[in-house]
C-alpha positions in Angstrom: -12.4 1.8 -54.0 -12.6 5.3 -55.4 -9.8 6.2 -57.9 -8.5 9.8 -57.6 -6.5 11.2 -60.5 -3.8 13.4 -58.8 -2.5 14.7 -62.1 -2.1 13.7 -65.7 -0.1 10.5 -64.9 -0.8 9.7 -61.2 -3.7 7.9 -59.6 -4.3 7.6 -55.8 -6.6 5.1 -54.3 -7.2 5.5 -50.5 -9.5 3.5 -48.3 -12.6 5.3 -47.1 -11.1 6.2 -43.7 -8.0 7.9 -45.3 -9.6 9.3 -48.4 -9.4 12.9 -47.2 -6.1 12.5 -45.3 -3.6 10.9 -47.7 -1.8 13.0 -50.3 0.9 12.2 -52.9 3.5 13.5 -50.4 2.9 10.4 -48.2 4.5 8.4 -51.0 7.6 10.5 -51.3 10.4 9.3 -49.0 12.4 12.6 -49.5 9.3 14.7 -48.5 8.7 12.4 -45.5 12.3 12.8 -44.5 12.1 16.6 -44.8 9.1 16.6 -42.6 10.8 14.4 -40.0 8.1 11.8 -40.4 10.5 8.8 -41.0 10.9 6.6 -38.0 12.8 3.7 -39.5 13.4 1.7 -42.6 14.0 -1.9 -43.8 16.4 -2.7 -46.7 15.7 -5.7 -48.8 14.9 -6.0 -52.5 13.9 -2.3 -52.0 13.8 0.1 -49.1 10.6 0.0 -47.0 10.0 3.1 -45.0 8.2 3.4 -41.6 6.7 6.8 -40.9 4.3 8.6 -38.6 1.4 11.0 -39.3 -0.7 12.5 -36.5 0.8 10.0 -34.0 0.0 6.9 -36.1 2.5 4.6 -37.7 2.5 3.6 -41.4 4.6 1.6 -43.8 5.5 2.7 -47.4 6.5 0.0 -49.8 7.3 0.4 -53.5 6.8 -2.5 -55.9 9.9 -4.1 -57.2 10.3 -7.2 -59.4 12.0 -10.3 -58.3 13.7 -13.1 -60.2 15.8 -12.9 -63.3 13.7 -10.2 -65.0 14.6 -7.8 -62.2 18.1 -7.5 -63.6 16.7 -5.6 -66.5 13.4 -4.2 -65.3 13.4 -3.2 -61.6 10.1 -1.5 -60.8 8.0 -1.1 -63.9 5.1 -3.2 -65.2 2.7 -3.2 -68.2 -0.3 -1.0 -67.6 -3.6 -2.7 -68.2 -5.8 -0.5 -66.1 -5.7 0.7 -62.5 -7.7 -2.2 -61.2 -5.2 -4.7 -62.7 -2.1 -3.1 -61.1 -0.3 -5.1 -58.4 -1.0 -2.3 -55.8 -4.7 -2.2 -56.4 -5.0 -6.0 -56.3 -3.1 -6.2 -53.0 -5.1 -3.4 -51.4 -8.4 -5.0 -52.5 -7.2 -8.4 -51.1 -6.3 -6.8 -47.8 -9.7 -5.3 -47.5 -11.4 -8.6 -48.3 -9.2 -10.5 -45.8 -10.0 -8.0 -43.0 -13.7 -8.5 -43.7 -13.1 -12.2 -43.2 -11.5 -11.5 -39.8 -8.0 -12.5 -40.9 -5.0 -10.9 -39.1 -3.5 -8.7 -41.8 -2.4 -5.0 -41.7 -5.0 -2.3 -42.4 -4.7 -1.0 -46.0 -4.4 2.8 -46.3 -3.7 3.9 -49.9 -1.8 3.3 -53.1 -0.3 5.5 -55.8 0.1 4.4 -59.4 2.3 6.5 -61.7 1.7 5.8 -65.4 4.2 6.4 -68.2 3.0 5.3 -71.6 2.4 1.6 -71.5 4.1 1.0 -68.2 3.5 2.0 -64.5 5.2 2.1 -61.2 3.4 1.8 -57.9 3.6 2.1 -54.1 1.3 1.0 -51.3 0.8 2.3 -47.7 -0.4 0.1 -44.9 -0.8 0.7 -41.2 2.3 -0.2 -39.1 1.8 -3.2 -36.7 3.0 -1.7 -33.5 5.4 -3.4 -31.1 6.0 -6.3 -33.5 8.9 -8.0 -35.3 9.1 -10.5 -38.1 9.9 -14.1 -37.2 13.4 -13.8 -38.7 14.5 -11.1 -36.3 12.8 -12.9 -33.3 14.6 -16.2 -34.2 17.9 -14.3 -34.4 17.3 -13.3 -30.7 15.6 -16.2 -29.1 13.8 -19.6 -29.7 10.1 -19.7 -30.0 8.2 -21.6 -27.4 6.3 -24.8 -28.3 3.0 -22.9 -28.0 4.3 -20.2 -30.3 5.3 -22.6 -33.0 1.9 -24.3 -32.7 0.3 -20.8 -33.1 2.3 -20.1 -36.2 0.9 -23.3 -37.8 -2.6 -22.4 -36.7 -2.2 -18.9 -38.3 -1.3 -20.4 -41.7 -4.2 -22.8 -41.5 -6.5 -19.9 -40.7 -5.6 -18.3 -44.0 -5.7 -21.6 -46.0 -9.2 -22.4 -44.7 -10.3 -19.2 -46.4 -8.5 -20.0 -49.6 -5.8 -17.4 -49.2 -2.7 -18.2 -51.3 0.4 -16.2 -50.2 2.9 -16.1 -53.0 5.9 -15.6 -50.8 5.3 -17.1 -47.4 8.6 -16.8 -45.5 9.7 -15.9 -42.0 10.1 -12.2 -43.0 6.3 -12.0 -43.7 5.1 -13.4 -40.4 4.8 -10.8 -37.7 4.5 -11.3 -33.9 3.9 -8.6 -31.3 5.0 -8.5 -27.6 1.9 -10.3 -26.6 2.4 -13.2 -29.0 -0.3 -12.1 -31.5 0.5 -13.0 -35.1 -0.1 -11.5 -38.5 0.7 -12.2 -42.2 2.0 -9.4 -44.3 3.0 -8.7 -47.9 0.4 -10.1 -50.2 1.8 -8.9 -53.5 0.8 -11.5 -56.1 -1.3 -13.2 -53.5 -4.8 -14.5 -54.5 -7.8 -16.4 -53.4 -8.1 -20.1 -54.5 -10.3 -23.0 -53.4 -9.6 -23.8 -49.7 -8.5 -27.4 -50.6 -6.3 -26.3 -53.6 -3.1 -28.3 -53.9 -1.0 -25.2 -54.4 -1.7 -24.1 -50.8 0.8 -26.8 -49.8 3.5 -25.0 -51.6 3.1 -22.2 -49.1 4.3 -24.5 -46.4 7.2 -25.8 -48.4 8.3 -22.3 -49.1 8.2 -21.4 -45.5 10.2 -24.4 -44.5 12.9 -23.6 -47.1 13.0 -20.1 -45.6 13.7 -21.5 -42.2 16.4 -23.9 -43.5 18.1 -21.2 -45.5 18.3 -18.7 -42.6 19.5 -21.4 -40.1 22.4 -22.3 -42.4 23.2 -18.6 -43.1 23.3 -17.4 -39.4 25.2 -19.1 -36.6 22.8 -17.6 -34.1 19.5 -18.7 -35.4 17.1 -20.4 -33.0 15.4 -23.0 -35.2 15.7 -26.8 -35.3 13.8 -29.5 -37.3 11.5 -30.6 -34.4 10.1 -27.0 -34.4 8.6 -27.8 -37.8 6.7 -30.7 -36.3 5.2 -28.3 -33.8 4.2 -25.9 -36.6 2.6 -28.7 -38.5 0.8 -29.8 -35.3 -0.8 -26.3 -35.1 -1.6 -26.4 -38.9 -3.4 -29.7 -38.5 -5.5 -28.7 -35.5 -9.0 -27.4 -36.1 
């Protein structure tokens, strides 16, 4: 991926298709708002923006820390070179997964802003049209048996290629109106051996996510037998 130095402290890396289209303004929520490009947003650890350019949808996400360290350092990281930034690694991983035929969003571009020994970064991916994450779907309705089986098969598809998702939860599994599934948000993700034991922790984390949300929300359409269906899909080949 070609690294473009925007100015003294900023570096932009776009995929080949978007190399001549993306500018630093695409990473500026205020500028996007002024241009009436913003079409939605999602507020979690940080605000993720959904915007349009030339009739196509995109997602802008800034990198924020999680865990205890986030109380003191929100969005900055030690700079050890562009290729070692979290944004560059995620974009490279997305490109590799797409070459493997895995259902992940299309990477578009990233922007790294360096300040001395630290950096901040944002990434842009293509928006998955007409889709919702499993959390919002389960707030509205129960998944069918075949849909739960498909979710398990989706995860197995990634594990068979040695993809470790560092934060597999129901917010990071997307489904569109036709039942097609994707995984998103591969920050800190990596490739491991397909039979690596730590891949099992992905499933444990996903189950905890389901249990947590089912206790938190009275209207949440998940029950323990659904997990058995998911595991049935995971075990199938």
